[in-house]
MMTF fields as JSON, N, C-alpha, C and O atoms, coordinates in Angstrom:
{
  "mmtfVersion": "1.0.0",
  "mmtfProducer": "UNKNOWN",
  "numBonds": 271,
  "numAtoms": 272,
  "numGroups": 68,
  "numChains": 1,
  "numModels": 1,
  "chainsPerModel": [1],
  "groupsPerChain": [68],
  "chainIdList": ["A"],
  "bondAtomList": [4, 2, 8, 6, 12, 10, 16, 14, 20, 18, 24, 22, 28, 26, 32, 30, 36, 34, 40, 38, 44, 42, 48, 46, 52, 50, 56, 54, 60, 58, 64, 62, 68, 66, 72, 70, 76, 74, 80, 78, 84, 82, 88, 86, 92, 90, 96, 94, 100, 98, 104, 102, 108, 106, 112, 110, 116, 114, 120, 118, 124, 122, 128, 126, 132, 130, 136, 134, 140, 138, 144, 142, 148, 146, 152, 150, 156, 154, 160, 158, 164, 162, 168, 166, 172, 170, 176, 174, 180, 178, 184, 182, 188, 186, 192, 190, 196, 194, 200, 198, 204, 202, 208, 206, 212, 210, 216, 214, 220, 218, 224, 222, 228, 226, 232, 230, 236, 234, 240, 238, 244, 242, 248, 246, 252, 250, 256, 254, 260, 258, 264, 262, 268, 266],
  "bondOrderList": [1, 1, 1, 1, 1, 1, 1, 1, 1, 1, 1, 1, 1, 1, 1, 1, 1, 1, 1, 1, 1, 1, 1, 1, 1, 1, 1, 1, 1, 1, 1, 1, 1, 1, 1, 1, 1, 1, 1, 1, 1, 1, 1, 1, 1, 1, 1, 1, 1, 1, 1, 1, 1, 1, 1, 1, 1, 1, 1, 1, 1, 1, 1, 1, 1, 1, 1],
  "groupList": [{"groupName": "MET", "atomNameList": ["N", "CA", "C", "O"], "elementList": ["N", "C", "C", "O"], "formalChargeList": [0, 0, 0, 0], "bondAtomList": [1, 0, 2, 1, 3, 2], "bondOrderList": [1, 1, 2], "singleLetterCode": "M", "chemCompType": "L-PEPTIDE LINKING"}, {"groupName": "ALA", "atomNameList": ["N", "CA", "C", "O"], "elementList": ["N", "C", "C", "O"], "formalChargeList": [0, 0, 0, 0], "bondAtomList": [1, 0, 2, 1, 3, 2], "bondOrderList": [1, 1, 2], "singleLetterCode": "A", "chemCompType": "L-PEPTIDE LINKING"}, {"groupName": "CYS", "atomNameList": ["N", "CA", "C", "O"], "elementList": ["N", "C", "C", "O"], "formalChargeList": [0, 0, 0, 0], "bondAtomList": [1, 0, 2, 1, 3, 2], "bondOrderList": [1, 1, 2], "singleLetterCode": "C", "chemCompType": "L-PEPTIDE LINKING"}, {"groupName": "TYR", "atomNameList": ["N", "CA", "C", "O"], "elementList": ["N", "C", "C", "O"], "formalChargeList": [0, 0, 0, 0], "bondAtomList": [1, 0, 2, 1, 3, 2], "bondOrderList": [1, 1, 2], "singleLetterCode": "Y", "chemCompType": "L-PEPTIDE LINKING"}, {"groupName": "ASP", "atomNameList": ["N", "CA", "C", "O"], "elementList": ["N", "C", "C", "O"], "formalChargeList": [0, 0, 0, 0], "bondAtomList": [1, 0, 2, 1, 3, 2], "bondOrderList": [1, 1, 2], "singleLetterCode": "D", "chemCompType": "L-PEPTIDE LINKING"}, {"groupName": "ILE", "atomNameList": ["N", "CA", "C", "O"], "elementList": ["N", "C", "C", "O"], "formalChargeList": [0, 0, 0, 0], "bondAtomList": [1, 0, 2, 1, 3, 2], "bondOrderList": [1, 1, 2], "singleLetterCode": "I", "chemCompType": "L-PEPTIDE LINKING"}, {"groupName": "GLN", "atomNameList": ["N", "CA", "C", "O"], "elementList": ["N", "C", "C", "O"], "formalChargeList": [0, 0, 0, 0], "bondAtomList": [1, 0, 2, 1, 3, 2], "bondOrderList": [1, 1, 2], "singleLetterCode": "Q", "chemCompType": "L-PEPTIDE LINKING"}, {"groupName": "GLU", "atomNameList": ["N", "CA", "C", "O"], "elementList": ["N", "C", "C", "O"], "formalChargeList": [0, 0, 0, 0], "bondAtomList": [1, 0, 2, 1, 3, 2], "bondOrderList": [1, 1, 2], "singleLetterCode": "E", "chemCompType": "L-PEPTIDE LINKING"}, {"groupName": "ASN", "atomNameList": ["N", "CA", "C", "O"], "elementList": ["N", "C", "C", "O"], "formalChargeList": [0, 0, 0, 0], "bondAtomList": [1, 0, 2, 1, 3, 2], "bondOrderList": [1, 1, 2], "singleLetterCode": "N", "chemCompType": "L-PEPTIDE LINKING"}, {"groupName": "ARG", "atomNameList": ["N", "CA", "C", "O"], "elementList": ["N", "C", "C", "O"], "formalChargeList": [0, 0, 0, 0], "bondAtomList": [1, 0, 2, 1, 3, 2], "bondOrderList": [1, 1, 2], "singleLetterCode": "R", "chemCompType": "L-PEPTIDE LINKING"}, {"groupName": "SER", "atomNameList": ["N", "CA", "C", "O"], "elementList": ["N", "C", "C", "O"], "formalChargeList": [0, 0, 0, 0], "bondAtomList": [1, 0, 2, 1, 3, 2], "bondOrderList": [1, 1, 2], "singleLetterCode": "S", "chemCompType": "L-PEPTIDE LINKING"}, {"groupName": "THR", "atomNameList": ["N", "CA", "C", "O"], "elementList": ["N", "C", "C", "O"], "formalChargeList": [0, 0, 0, 0], "bondAtomList": [1, 0, 2, 1, 3, 2], "bondOrderList": [1, 1, 2], "singleLetterCode": "T", "chemCompType": "L-PEPTIDE LINKING"}, {"groupName": "GLY", "atomNameList": ["N", "CA", "C", "O"], "elementList": ["N", "C", "C", "O"], "formalChargeList": [0, 0, 0, 0], "bondAtomList": [1, 0, 2, 1, 3, 2], "bondOrderList": [1, 1, 2], "singleLetterCode": "G", "chemCompType": "PEPTIDE LINKING"}, {"groupName": "LEU", "atomNameList": ["N", "CA", "C", "O"], "elementList": ["N", "C", "C", "O"], "formalChargeList": [0, 0, 0, 0], "bondAtomList": [1, 0, 2, 1, 3, 2], "bondOrderList": [1, 1, 2], "singleLetterCode": "L", "chemCompType": "L-PEPTIDE LINKING"}, {"groupName": "HIS", "atomNameList": ["N", "CA", "C", "O"], "elementList": ["N", "C", "C", "O"], "formalChargeList": [0, 0, 0, 0], "bondAtomList": [1, 0, 2, 1, 3, 2], "bondOrderList": [1, 1, 2], "singleLetterCode": "H", "chemCompType": "L-PEPTIDE LINKING"}, {"groupName": "VAL", "atomNameList": ["N", "CA", "C", "O"], "elementList": ["N", "C", "C", "O"], "formalChargeList": [0, 0, 0, 0], "bondAtomList": [1, 0, 2, 1, 3, 2], "bondOrderList": [1, 1, 2], "singleLetterCode": "V", "chemCompType": "L-PEPTIDE LINKING"}],
  "groupTypeList": [0, 1, 2, 3, 4, 2, 5, 6, 7, 8, 9, 10, 4, 10, 11, 12, 5, 12, 5, 2, 11, 9, 2, 12, 13, 1, 11, 2, 4, 4, 14, 1, 9, 15, 15, 1, 11, 14, 15, 6, 9, 1, 8, 12, 0, 10, 9, 11, 11, 10, 9, 15, 1, 12, 9, 9, 15, 15, 2, 9, 11, 2, 13, 1, 1, 7, 1, 1],
  "groupIdList": [1, 2, 3, 4, 5, 6, 7, 8, 9, 10, 11, 12, 13, 14, 15, 16, 17, 18, 19, 20, 21, 22, 23, 24, 25, 26, 27, 28, 29, 30, 31, 32, 33, 34, 35, 36, 37, 38, 39, 40, 41, 42, 43, 44, 45, 46, 47, 48, 49, 50, 51, 52, 53, 54, 55, 56, 57, 58, 59, 60, 61, 62, 63, 64, 65, 66, 67, 68],
  "secStructList": [7, 7, 7, 2, 2, 2, 2, 2, 6, 6, 7, 7, 1, 7, 7, 3, 3, 3, 3, 7, 6, 6, 6, 7, 7, 3, 3, 3, 6, 6, 6, 3, 3, 3, 3, 3, 3, 7, 7, 3, 3, 3, 3, 6, 6, 3, 3, 3, 3, 7, 1, 1, 7, 3, 3, 3, 3, 3, 3, 2, 2, 2, 2, 2, 2, 2, 2, 7],
  "xCoordList": [-12.15, -12.441, -11.133, -10.117, -11.144, -9.95, -9.984, -11.052, -8.819, -8.702, -8.982, -8.408, -9.848, -10.217, -9.006, -8.791, -8.212, -7.051, -6.021, -5.395, -5.834, -4.908, -5.409, -4.611, -6.693, -7.259, -6.981, -6.647, -7.116, -6.837, -5.358, -5.019, -4.486, -3.049, -2.643, -1.452, -3.61, -3.38, -2.62, -1.841, -2.842, -2.27, -3.381, -4.458, -3.117, -4.136, -3.721, -4.412, -2.594, -2.074, -2.48, -2.062, -3.28, -3.637, -4.983, -5.824, -5.152, -6.395, -6.933, -6.187, -8.213, -8.825, -8.865, -9.135, -8.595, -8.654, -9.864, -10.209, -10.509, -11.653, -12.378, -12.003, -13.421, -14.254, -14.126, -14.252, -13.875, -13.778, -15.127, -16.172, -15.092, -16.337, -16.955, -18.114, -16.214, -16.734, -17.348, -18.521, -16.549, -17.006, -17.505, -18.198, -17.164, -17.669, -16.881, -17.308, -15.732, -14.922, -13.974, -13.563, -13.643, -12.696, -11.306, -10.948, -10.528, -9.181, -8.228, -8.619, -6.967, -5.975, -5.117, -5.324, -4.164, -3.276, -2.443, -2.162, -2.046, -1.248, -2.06, -1.536, -3.313, -4.13, -5.041, -5.616, -5.178, -6.067, -5.346, -4.136, -6.096, -5.605, -6.605, -7.812, -6.105, -6.966, -6.816, -5.712, -7.933, -7.91, -8.796, -9.752, -8.458, -9.246, -10.522, -10.549, -11.561, -12.828, -13.458, -13.291, -14.179, -14.881, -16.13, -16.858, -16.364, -17.549, -18.491, -18.117, -19.721, -20.724, -21.881, -22.218, -22.482, -23.647, -24.686, -24.368, -25.91, -27.005, -26.885, -26.54, -27.174, -27.131, -28.291, -28.115, -29.448, -30.633, -31.009, -31.253, -31.059, -31.424, -30.208, -30.37, -29.006, -27.802, -26.95, -27.4, -25.728, -24.788, -23.549, -23.168, -22.938, -21.696, -20.621, -20.844, -19.458, -18.334, -17.457, -17.087, -17.128, -16.291, -14.874, -14.375, -14.235, -12.846, -11.895, -10.785, -12.322, -11.503, -11.936, -13.118, -10.974, -11.281, -11.576, -10.968, -12.5, -12.768, -11.861, -10.999, -12.048, -11.258, -12.141, -13.189, -11.689, -12.401, -11.399, -10.307, -11.77, -10.907, -11.369, -12.56, -10.412, -10.699, -9.628, -8.496, -9.98, -8.995, -8.207, -8.615, -7.092, -6.243, -6.973, -6.786, -7.797, -8.515, -9.475, -9.514, -10.237, -11.197, -10.491, -10.966, -9.358, -8.606, -8.08, -8.119, -7.592, -7.113, -8.264, -8.082, -9.433, -10.595, -11.048, -11.475, -10.962, -11.337, -10.379, -10.793, -9.101, -8.093, -8.055, -7.494, -8.639, -8.593, -9.496, -9.566],
  "yCoordList": [12.72, 11.648, 10.926, 11.568, 9.645, 8.826, 8.192, 7.85, 8.038, 7.424, 5.929, 5.244, 5.427, 4.009, 3.127, 2.133, 3.473, 2.654, 2.638, 1.606, 3.745, 3.785, 2.902, 2.236, 2.887, 2.009, 0.556, -0.241, 0.203, -1.168, -1.521, -2.692, -0.527, -0.729, -0.577, -0.544, -0.484, -0.301, 0.981, 1.024, 2.024, 3.341, 4.224, 4.323, 4.853, 5.708, 7.172, 8.011, 7.483, 8.838, 9.705, 10.86, 9.179, 9.958, 10.655, 10.241, 11.713, 12.468, 12.499, 12.742, 12.254, 12.293, 13.708, 14.662, 13.838, 15.153, 15.289, 16.392, 14.165, 14.219, 12.902, 11.929, 12.889, 11.711, 11.28, 12.104, 9.991, 9.474, 9.656, 9.301, 10.211, 10.458, 9.185, 9.198, 8.087, 6.806, 5.969, 5.603, 5.666, 4.735, 5.431, 4.813, 6.713, 7.458, 7.282, 7.763, 6.6, 6.416, 7.607, 8.257, 7.87, 8.94, 8.513, 7.34, 9.462, 9.173, 10.287, 11.449, 9.912, 10.872, 11.362, 10.973, 12.209, 12.772, 11.688, 11.801, 10.646, 9.565, 8.686, 8.224, 8.46, 7.533, 8.219, 7.55, 9.518, 10.247, 10.625, 10.848, 10.693, 11.21, 12.242, 12.003, 13.38, 14.416, 14.321, 14.446, 14.101, 13.923, 14.966, 15.468, 15.275, 16.235, 15.57, 14.366, 16.354, 15.843, 16.891, 18.092, 16.431, 17.347, 17.876, 17.124, 19.147, 19.773, 20.146, 20.865, 19.645, 19.962, 20.684, 20.428, 21.59, 22.306, 22.372, 22.282, 22.53, 22.604, 23.874, 24.939, 23.743, 24.882, 24.697, 24.165, 25.137, 24.937, 23.461, 22.856, 22.883, 21.476, 20.554, 19.335, 21.096, 20.27, 20.61, 21.299, 20.12, 20.406, 21.085, 20.876, 21.89, 22.562, 22.091, 22.035, 21.753, 21.337, 22.542, 23.287, 22.728, 23.844, 23.69, 22.571, 24.786, 24.758, 24.47, 23.98, 24.767, 24.554, 23.246, 23.041, 22.367, 21.089, 21.292, 22.14, 20.517, 20.505, 19.477, 18.893, 19.258, 18.251, 17.466, 17.937, 16.249, 15.393, 14.523, 14.26, 14.083, 13.242, 11.8, 11.504, 10.904, 9.469, 8.746, 9.22, 7.609, 6.795, 5.978, 5.857, 5.425, 4.644, 3.442, 3.104, 2.793, 1.612, 1.96, 1.264, 3.01, 3.407, 3.922, 3.699, 4.61, 5.098, 3.911, 3.937, 2.879, 1.679, 0.977, 0.473, 0.944, 0.321, 1.094, 0.491, 2.413, 3.225, 3.028, 3.097, 2.783, 2.642, 1.22, 1.014, 0.254, -1.152, -1.399, -2.522],
  "zCoordList": [90.77, 89.853, 89.58, 89.313, 89.64, 89.434, 88.051, 87.543, 87.448, 86.13, 86.227, 87.073, 85.377, 85.398, 85.109, 85.803, 84.097, 83.743, 84.868, 85.107, 85.557, 86.693, 87.829, 88.489, 88.062, 89.093, 88.744, 89.62, 87.459, 87.018, 87.189, 87.36, 87.146, 87.343, 88.811, 89.12, 89.708, 91.146, 91.46, 92.413, 90.667, 90.941, 91.49, 90.9, 92.6, 93.206, 93.22, 93.799, 92.583, 92.645, 91.451, 91.369, 90.531, 89.343, 89.524, 90.323, 88.764, 88.762, 87.341, 86.392, 87.199, 85.883, 85.33, 86.06, 84.033, 83.397, 82.488, 82.065, 82.187, 81.287, 81.226, 81.881, 80.428, 80.233, 78.778, 77.873, 78.546, 77.186, 76.484, 77.03, 75.272, 74.539, 73.993, 73.579, 73.98, 73.504, 74.623, 74.556, 75.657, 76.694, 77.952, 78.759, 78.137, 79.283, 80.563, 81.613, 80.509, 81.706, 81.896, 80.935, 83.16, 83.469, 83.03, 83.132, 82.546, 82.089, 82.517, 82.623, 82.764, 83.238, 82.08, 80.931, 82.392, 81.38, 80.692, 79.499, 81.418, 80.836, 79.881, 78.868, 80.193, 79.408, 78.392, 77.532, 78.476, 77.561, 76.283, 76.276, 75.219, 73.951, 73.462, 73.479, 73.029, 72.465, 70.956, 70.424, 70.267, 68.817, 68.15, 68.74, 66.916, 66.145, 65.644, 65.393, 65.503, 64.992, 64.087, 64.3, 63.084, 62.186, 62.88, 63.527, 62.743, 63.33, 62.197, 61.271, 62.285, 61.268, 61.927, 63.083, 61.173, 61.682, 60.567, 59.381, 60.981, 60.018, 59.188, 59.701, 57.901, 56.988, 56.0, 54.904, 56.405, 55.561, 55.522, 56.566, 54.339, 54.171, 54.238, 54.199, 54.337, 54.355, 55.576, 56.492, 55.571, 56.656, 56.101, 54.95, 56.929, 56.581, 57.551, 58.76, 57.012, 57.845, 58.137, 57.23, 59.401, 59.819, 59.277, 59.155, 58.958, 58.503, 59.663, 59.454, 60.854, 62.056, 62.707, 62.981, 62.95, 63.589, 65.069, 65.723, 65.584, 67.018, 67.68, 67.023, 68.951, 69.642, 70.588, 71.03, 70.891, 71.831, 72.561, 72.058, 73.736, 74.563, 74.418, 74.515, 74.183, 74.161, 74.964, 75.065, 75.529, 76.241, 75.224, 74.069, 75.648, 74.74, 74.175, 73.007, 74.973, 74.524, 73.394, 72.379, 73.557, 72.515, 71.273, 70.159, 71.444, 70.293, 69.48, 68.25, 70.158, 69.463, 68.738, 67.63, 69.353, 68.721, 67.492, 66.508, 67.532, 66.383, 65.219, 64.062, 65.509, 64.472, 63.887, 62.811, 64.577, 64.114, 62.932, 62.433]
}
């Protein structure tokens, strides 16, 4: 799997390490960001938030859009 951003930069030497959870495009180690996320699970009629943060992979473009 090739990194979408590397393809746009005419680089063919990169390998994708994951899929962006927002846009679904493949991303490499240079373009990927791993961010913490809250994990919630059902607890009867409500939800419980885990004390331990989960993680997810996003590309730089989606991370910038989330922060804007």
